[in-house]
C-alpha positions in Angstrom: 147.9 76.2 76.6 150.6 74.6 75.3 149.4 71.7 72.3 151.3 69.0 75.2 150.0 70.9 78.4 146.4 69.7 76.6 147.4 66.0 76.1 149.1 66.6 79.8 145.4 67.5 81.3 143.1 64.8 78.9 145.1 61.8 79.8 144.9 62.6 83.2 141.3 63.1 82.5 141.2 59.4 81.1 142.9 57.7 84.3 140.3 59.6 86.7 137.2 58.9 84.6 138.6 54.9 84.3 138.8 55.0 88.1 135.3 56.5 88.6 134.4 53.4 86.3 135.9 50.7 87.5 134.8 52.2 91.0 131.3 52.2 89.6 131.2 48.5 88.6 132.9 47.7 91.5 130.2 48.8 93.5 127.3 47.6 90.8 129.2 43.9 91.5 130.3 43.5 94.5 127.8 45.7 96.8 124.3 44.7 94.4 123.0 43.4 97.4 122.4 46.5 99.0 120.1 49.6 98.4 122.5 51.5 100.2 126.1 51.5 98.5 124.7 50.4 94.9 123.2 54.3 95.0 126.9 55.5 94.7 126.6 53.3 91.0 124.9 56.4 89.0 126.4 58.9 90.9 130.5 57.5 90.1 128.9 56.1 86.3 128.0 59.8 85.8 130.9 62.1 87.0 133.1 59.4 85.1 130.9 60.2 82.1 132.0 63.7 82.5 135.9 63.1 83.1 135.7 60.9 79.0 134.2 64.5 78.0 136.5 66.6 79.8 139.8 64.1 78.2 137.6 64.4 74.9 137.3 68.1 75.3 141.3 68.4 76.0 142.5 65.6 73.1 139.8 67.8 70.1 141.8 70.9 71.2 145.7 69.8 71.4 145.1 68.0 67.8 143.4 71.4 67.0 146.5 73.3 67.1 149.8 73.0 65.9 152.5 71.8 67.0 154.4 75.1 68.5 151.4 76.9 69.5 151.4 78.2 72.8 
């Protein structure tokens, strides 16, 4: 996998992390009174954090590679 592919994967992972964070925030605020729906906040936030870790990993790999490395 080349540097650009890692950067693309990092960007994709950031988008997923952001989407999950927004969804968790929506459940936390809009459905705070409903314990059944409020239970979704933690798993969504944890999944978002995982995607953020994936983004950081791909970005770190890309940073360690030179422009021409495959």
